[in-house]
N, CA, C and O atoms as a DFTB+ gen file, in Angstrom:
408 C
 N C O
     1  1       0.877      -1.197       0.062
     2  2       0.011       0.015      -0.005
     3  2       0.851       1.283      -0.014
     4  3       1.817       1.406       0.740
     5  1       0.509       2.143      -0.798
     6  2       1.213       3.394      -0.890
     7  2       0.613       4.439       0.186
     8  3      -0.585       4.379       0.462
     9  1       1.351       5.277       0.717
    10  2       0.886       6.192       1.680
    11  2       0.151       7.340       1.000
    12  3       0.627       7.826      -0.026
    13  1      -0.938       7.778       1.499
    14  2      -1.611       8.985       0.828
    15  2      -0.821      10.211       0.889
    16  3      -0.186      10.505       1.902
    17  1      -0.841      10.952      -0.184
    18  2      -0.062      12.188      -0.298
    19  2      -0.864      13.230       0.587
    20  3      -2.091      13.330       0.584
    21  1       0.010      13.989       1.344
    22  2      -0.698      15.039       2.186
    23  2      -0.914      16.246       1.301
    24  3      -0.062      16.638       0.503
    25  1      -2.158      16.850       1.488
    26  2      -2.481      17.976       0.686
    27  2      -1.885      19.235       1.312
    28  3      -2.070      19.482       2.504
    29  1      -1.191      20.009       0.535
    30  2      -0.672      21.202       1.118
    31  2      -1.040      22.402       0.151
    32  3      -0.837      22.360      -1.063
    33  1      -1.586      23.446       0.799
    34  2      -2.042      24.667       0.070
    35  2      -0.828      25.480      -0.262
    36  3       0.160      25.493       0.472
    37  1      -0.919      26.185      -1.422
    38  2       0.202      27.031      -1.713
    39  2       0.093      28.316      -0.819
    40  3      -0.951      28.641      -0.254
    41  1       1.200      28.972      -0.751
    42  2       1.260      30.143       0.101
    43  2       0.295      31.282      -0.414
    44  3      -0.368      31.963       0.368
    45  1       0.266      31.430      -1.682
    46  2      -0.569      32.434      -2.376
    47  2      -2.090      32.075      -2.049
    48  3      -2.853      33.020      -1.845
    49  1      -2.501      30.981      -1.995
    50  2      -3.867      30.483      -1.750
    51  2      -4.156      30.775      -0.251
    52  3      -5.203      31.349       0.049
    53  1      -3.281      30.406       0.680
    54  2      -3.454      30.791       2.073
    55  2      -3.681      32.228       2.276
    56  3      -4.636      32.615       2.950
    57  1      -2.796      33.093       1.691
    58  2      -2.977      34.507       1.808
    59  2      -4.310      34.949       1.269
    60  3      -5.013      35.724       1.916
    61  1      -4.687      34.455       0.052
    62  2      -5.986      34.760      -0.433
    63  2      -7.167      34.477       0.424
    64  3      -8.042      35.316       0.641
    65  1      -7.164      33.224       0.923
    66  2      -8.233      32.844       1.860
    67  2      -8.257      33.690       3.085
    68  3      -9.343      34.042       3.545
    69  1      -7.182      34.026       3.623
    70  2      -7.096      34.877       4.815
    71  2      -7.604      36.238       4.559
    72  3      -8.273      36.809       5.420
    73  1      -7.325      36.798       3.413
    74  2      -7.769      38.154       3.077
    75  2      -9.285      38.171       2.848
    76  3      -9.980      39.098       3.263
    77  1      -9.772      37.133       2.183
    78  2     -11.234      37.079       1.901
    79  2     -12.040      36.894       3.185
    80  3     -13.090      37.520       3.330
    81  1     -11.603      36.079       4.097
    82  2     -12.186      35.905       5.410
    83  2     -12.128      37.190       6.175
    84  3     -13.115      37.560       6.810
    85  1     -11.009      37.897       6.147
    86  2     -10.959      39.212       6.932
    87  2     -11.855      40.202       6.350
    88  3     -12.474      40.948       7.108
    89  1     -12.000      40.295       5.019
    90  2     -12.811      41.274       4.418
    91  2     -14.352      41.018       4.762
    92  3     -15.128      41.935       5.034
    93  1     -14.693      39.714       4.721
    94  2     -16.059      39.328       5.023
    95  2     -16.367      39.569       6.412
    96  3     -17.446      40.078       6.716
    97  1     -15.474      39.232       7.317
    98  2     -15.688      39.628       8.779
    99  2     -15.802      41.125       8.925
   100  3     -16.702      41.607       9.613
   101  1     -14.908      41.881       8.291
   102  2     -14.969      43.415       8.545
   103  2     -16.309      43.975       8.015
   104  3     -16.883      44.876       8.627
   105  1     -16.767      43.486       6.974
   106  2     -18.044      43.989       6.324
   107  2     -19.250      43.625       7.269
   108  3     -20.150      44.431       7.505
   109  1     -19.203      42.385       7.781
   110  2     -20.243      41.981       8.707
   111  2     -20.254      42.845       9.971
   112  3     -21.296      43.329      10.413
   113  1     -19.064      43.018      10.529
   114  2     -18.980      43.896      11.782
   115  2     -19.433      45.286      11.511
   116  3     -20.174      45.892      12.285
   117  1     -18.946      45.814      10.324
   118  2     -19.377      47.276      10.064
   119  2     -20.864      47.410       9.681
   120  3     -21.425      48.489       9.872
   121  1     -21.510      46.394       9.165
   122  2     -22.879      46.428       8.882
   123  2     -23.827      46.224      10.017
   124  3     -24.854      46.886      10.172
   125  1     -23.403      45.236      10.822
   126  2     -24.278      44.760      11.906
   127  2     -23.941      45.118      13.294
   128  3     -24.863      45.150      14.109
   129  1     -22.672      45.407      13.691
   130  2     -22.175      45.527      15.049
   131  2     -21.831      46.978      15.366
   132  3     -22.486      47.627      16.181
   133  1     -20.775      47.475      14.692
   134  2     -20.233      48.899      15.091
   135  2     -19.826      49.552      13.768
   136  3     -19.397      48.910      12.810
   137  1     -19.998      50.906      13.790
   138  2     -19.536      51.675      12.627
   139  2     -19.083      53.064      13.082
   140  3     -19.645      53.692      13.979
   141  1     -18.051      53.480      12.411
   142  2     -17.460      54.893      12.694
   143  2     -18.134      55.912      11.889
   144  3     -18.401      55.708      10.705
   145  1     -18.432      57.052      12.522
   146  2     -18.976      58.182      11.909
   147  2     -18.189      59.455      12.182
   148  3     -17.410      59.498      13.134
   149  1     -18.363      60.440      11.413
   150  2     -17.654      61.759      11.681
   151  2     -18.673      62.813      11.667
   152  3     -19.460      62.859      10.721
   153  1     -18.740      63.713      12.679
   154  2     -19.711      64.810      12.718
   155  2     -19.587      65.753      11.533
   156  3     -18.519      66.355      11.423
   157  1     -20.524      65.954      10.648
   158  2     -20.382      66.771       9.512
   159  2     -20.813      68.260       9.710
   160  3     -20.362      69.134       8.969
   161  1     -21.691      68.538      10.718
   162  2     -22.142      69.947      10.869
   163  2     -22.040      70.345      12.253
   164  3     -21.791      69.509      13.122
   165  1     -22.218      71.573      12.516
   166  2     -22.110      72.170      13.854
   167  2     -23.431      72.163      14.653
   168  3     -23.580      72.948      15.590
   169  1     -24.355      71.318      14.307
   170  2     -25.653      71.341      15.002
   171  2     -25.508      70.919      16.463
   172  3     -26.407      71.234      17.243
   173  1     -24.488      70.256      16.879
   174  2     -24.387      69.787      18.283
   175  2     -23.097      70.393      18.896
   176  3     -22.434      69.747      19.707
   177  1     -22.753      71.625      18.503
   178  2     -21.463      72.211      19.049
   179  2     -21.380      72.242      20.508
   180  3     -20.253      72.253      21.003
   181  1     -22.441      72.260      21.296
   182  2     -22.292      72.251      22.719
   183  2     -21.737      70.990      23.230
   184  3     -21.145      70.972      24.309
   185  1     -21.895      69.940      22.520
   186  2     -21.525      68.567      22.934
   187  2     -20.420      67.895      22.025
   188  3     -19.427      67.304      22.448
   189  1     -20.737      68.073      20.809
   190  2     -19.824      67.389      19.763
   191  2     -19.345      68.456      18.758
   192  3     -20.152      69.254      18.279
   193  1     -18.128      68.473      18.458
   194  2     -17.627      69.441      17.561
   195  2     -17.552      68.865      16.073
   196  3     -17.474      67.659      15.840
   197  1     -17.583      69.842      15.110
   198  2     -17.415      69.439      13.740
   199  2     -16.143      68.634      13.527
   200  3     -15.075      69.096      13.927
   201  1     -16.198      67.458      12.919
   202  2     -14.999      66.731      12.691
   203  2     -14.717      65.645      13.782
   204  3     -13.772      64.872      13.626
   205  1     -15.511      65.575      14.870
   206  2     -15.384      64.587      15.873
   207  2     -15.668      63.238      15.351
   208  3     -16.427      63.143      14.387
   209  1     -15.130      62.150      15.893
   210  2     -15.499      60.872      15.325
   211  2     -16.252      60.107      16.425
   212  3     -15.951      60.254      17.610
   213  1     -17.189      59.327      16.036
   214  2     -18.045      58.521      16.971
   215  2     -17.914      57.002      16.402
   216  3     -17.742      56.738      15.212
   217  1     -18.017      56.103      17.389
   218  2     -18.236      54.658      17.116
   219  2     -19.629      54.394      17.554
   220  3     -19.948      54.583      18.728
   221  1     -20.494      53.955      16.645
   222  2     -21.902      53.670      16.964
   223  2     -22.113      52.225      17.147
   224  3     -21.755      51.394      16.313
   225  1     -22.706      51.941      18.266
   226  2     -23.192      50.546      18.560
   227  2     -24.465      50.239      17.904
   228  3     -25.487      50.798      18.302
   229  1     -24.498      49.422      16.959
   230  2     -25.802      49.231      16.255
   231  2     -26.796      48.260      16.855
   232  3     -27.942      48.198      16.410
   233  1     -26.365      47.468      17.897
   234  2     -27.230      46.580      18.527
   235  2     -28.141      47.263      19.470
   236  3     -29.304      46.865      19.536
   237  1     -27.743      48.251      20.211
   238  2     -28.486      48.760      21.293
   239  2     -29.907      49.378      20.978
   240  3     -30.892      49.155      21.682
   241  1     -29.914      50.145      19.897
   242  2     -31.242      50.744      19.530
   243  2     -31.922      50.096      18.277
   244  3     -32.859      50.664      17.716
   245  1     -31.454      48.963      17.877
   246  2     -31.873      48.347      16.724
   247  2     -33.223      47.602      16.902
   248  3     -33.575      47.272      18.035
   249  1     -33.929      47.349      15.901
   250  2     -35.230      46.623      15.994
   251  2     -35.040      45.184      16.476
   252  3     -34.025      44.570      16.147
   253  1     -35.909      44.667      17.186
   254  2     -35.857      43.327      17.735
   255  2     -36.893      42.401      17.069
   256  3     -37.860      42.900      16.495
   257  1     -36.734      41.181      17.124
   258  2     -37.656      40.261      16.529
   259  2     -38.656      39.655      17.592
   260  3     -39.591      38.929      17.254
   261  1     -38.407      39.983      18.826
   262  2     -39.330      39.473      19.901
   263  2     -38.514      39.227      21.099
   264  3     -37.352      39.621      21.201
   265  1     -39.172      38.540      22.043
   266  2     -38.625      38.286      23.345
   267  2     -37.254      37.508      23.340
   268  3     -36.298      37.822      24.048
   269  1     -37.277      36.460      22.457
   270  2     -35.996      35.677      22.312
   271  2     -34.808      36.522      21.858
   272  3     -33.694      36.356      22.354
   273  1     -35.039      37.377      20.967
   274  2     -34.009      38.283      20.446
   275  2     -33.493      39.252      21.643
   276  3     -32.305      39.561      21.733
   277  1     -34.302      39.625      22.390
   278  2     -33.936      40.568      23.476
   279  2     -33.147      39.799      24.526
   280  3     -32.379      40.433      25.249
   281  1     -33.275      38.475      24.668
   282  2     -32.601      37.750      25.698
   283  2     -31.051      37.694      25.358
   284  3     -30.216      37.759      26.261
   285  1     -30.706      37.572      24.046
   286  2     -29.386      37.321      23.616
   287  2     -28.534      38.616      23.141
   288  3     -27.304      38.630      23.135
   289  1     -29.296      39.628      22.771
   290  2     -28.666      40.834      22.195
   291  2     -28.897      41.930      23.165
   292  3     -29.946      41.914      23.810
   293  1     -27.981      42.942      23.352
   294  2     -28.379      44.064      24.240
   295  2     -29.409      44.963      23.542
   296  3     -29.372      45.193      22.333
   297  1     -30.264      45.422      24.323
   298  2     -31.329      46.296      23.740
   299  2     -31.764      47.302      24.784
   300  3     -31.975      46.970      25.950
   301  1     -31.892      48.530      24.339
   302  2     -32.288      49.606      25.284
   303  2     -33.287      50.532      24.656
   304  3     -33.388      50.537      23.429
   305  1     -34.055      51.337      25.417
   306  2     -34.848      52.277      24.921
   307  2     -34.155      53.605      24.871
   308  3     -33.236      53.864      25.648
   309  1     -34.592      54.461      23.953
   310  2     -33.907      55.843      23.830
   311  2     -34.229      56.648      25.066
   312  3     -35.377      56.799      25.484
   313  1     -33.067      57.193      25.667
   314  2     -33.294      57.964      26.846
   315  2     -32.655      59.291      26.642
   316  3     -31.949      59.521      25.659
   317  1     -32.927      60.244      27.661
   318  2     -32.422      61.537      27.563
   319  2     -30.929      61.555      27.595
   320  3     -30.335      60.877      28.434
   321  1     -30.248      62.341      26.672
   322  2     -28.797      62.380      26.558
   323  2     -28.166      61.475      25.586
   324  3     -26.986      61.610      25.262
   325  1     -28.948      60.533      25.103
   326  2     -28.364      59.565      24.110
   327  2     -28.108      60.238      22.781
   328  3     -28.869      61.106      22.356
   329  1     -27.008      59.824      22.112
   330  2     -26.629      60.395      20.796
   331  2     -27.087      59.353      19.862
   332  3     -26.796      58.166      20.010
   333  1     -27.888      59.862      18.787
   334  2     -28.509      58.877      17.872
   335  2     -28.048      59.321      16.432
   336  3     -28.092      60.505      16.098
   337  1     -27.621      58.365      15.628
   338  2     -27.154      58.736      14.260
   339  2     -28.119      58.342      13.316
   340  3     -28.540      57.189      13.401
   341  1     -28.590      59.149      12.349
   342  2     -29.493      58.759      11.272
   343  2     -28.701      59.060       9.974
   344  3     -27.931      60.014       9.859
   345  1     -28.965      58.163       9.025
   346  2     -28.224      58.248       7.765
   347  2     -29.345      58.546       6.747
   348  3     -30.236      57.720       6.547
   349  1     -29.293      59.762       6.090
   350  2     -30.245      60.127       5.168
   351  2     -29.992      59.307       3.893
   352  3     -28.836      58.952       3.665
   353  1     -30.963      58.981       3.058
   354  2     -30.780      58.337       1.788
   355  2     -30.001      58.997       0.810
   356  3     -29.520      58.315      -0.095
   357  1     -29.777      60.356       0.853
   358  2     -29.086      61.032      -0.029
   359  2     -27.507      60.968       0.245
   360  3     -26.696      61.357      -0.596
   361  1     -27.163      60.478       1.409
   362  2     -25.794      60.210       1.744
   363  2     -25.318      61.073       2.902
   364  3     -24.231      60.833       3.427
   365  1     -26.083      62.057       3.315
   366  2     -25.734      62.847       4.483
   367  2     -25.912      62.062       5.800
   368  3     -26.744      61.157       5.863
   369  1     -25.186      62.380       6.788
   370  2     -25.337      61.821       8.096
   371  2     -25.909      62.843       9.135
   372  3     -25.402      63.963       9.183
   373  1     -26.866      62.534       9.907
   374  2     -27.406      63.461      10.882
   375  2     -27.208      62.783      12.269
   376  3     -27.625      61.652      12.519
   377  1     -26.538      63.571      13.149
   378  2     -26.378      63.070      14.516
   379  2     -27.168      63.874      15.410
   380  3     -27.034      65.098      15.414
   381  1     -28.005      63.267      16.191
   382  2     -28.967      64.003      17.030
   383  2     -28.765      63.570      18.468
   384  3     -28.673      62.382      18.777
   385  1     -28.701      64.538      19.316
   386  2     -28.735      64.235      20.862
   387  2     -30.174      64.169      21.275
   388  3     -30.898      65.151      21.112
   389  1     -30.637      63.017      21.820
   390  2     -32.082      62.919      22.090
   391  2     -32.353      63.595      23.425
   392  3     -31.907      63.156      24.486
   393  1     -33.103      64.682      23.321
   394  2     -33.543      65.429      24.513
   395  2     -35.058      65.463      24.549
   396  3     -35.718      65.550      23.513
   397  1     -35.605      65.393      25.765
   398  2     -37.067      65.472      25.831
   399  2     -37.317      67.102      25.967
   400  3     -36.848      67.757      26.898
   401  1     -38.066      67.622      24.980
   402  2     -38.358      68.983      25.000
   403  2     -39.783      69.176      25.663
   404  3     -40.796      68.720      25.131
   405  1     -39.802      69.855      26.817
   406  2     -41.104      70.040      27.547
   407  2     -41.415      71.511      27.653
   408  3     -42.443      71.885      28.218
């Protein structure tokens, strides 16, 4: 009986697979977990300055599918002082500090 040949990937293939996995993972994280934004206007100058950078947690205020979803993912209601990021369809980004106006 002859011994089976061991399969060995080439170095280029290993690099390619690593890069593809890293890109897929980065896109998943950016789409569903956290994303960086930059303050475009001076509408919040008392708190955030033009050009400030924010990391937005997309899980906290996102929609849920029900009770089971809320058990496994962090979820909160919008409270006073929270900073909320809206992305307009035109491509502009709007950052709002949620305040109760009474």
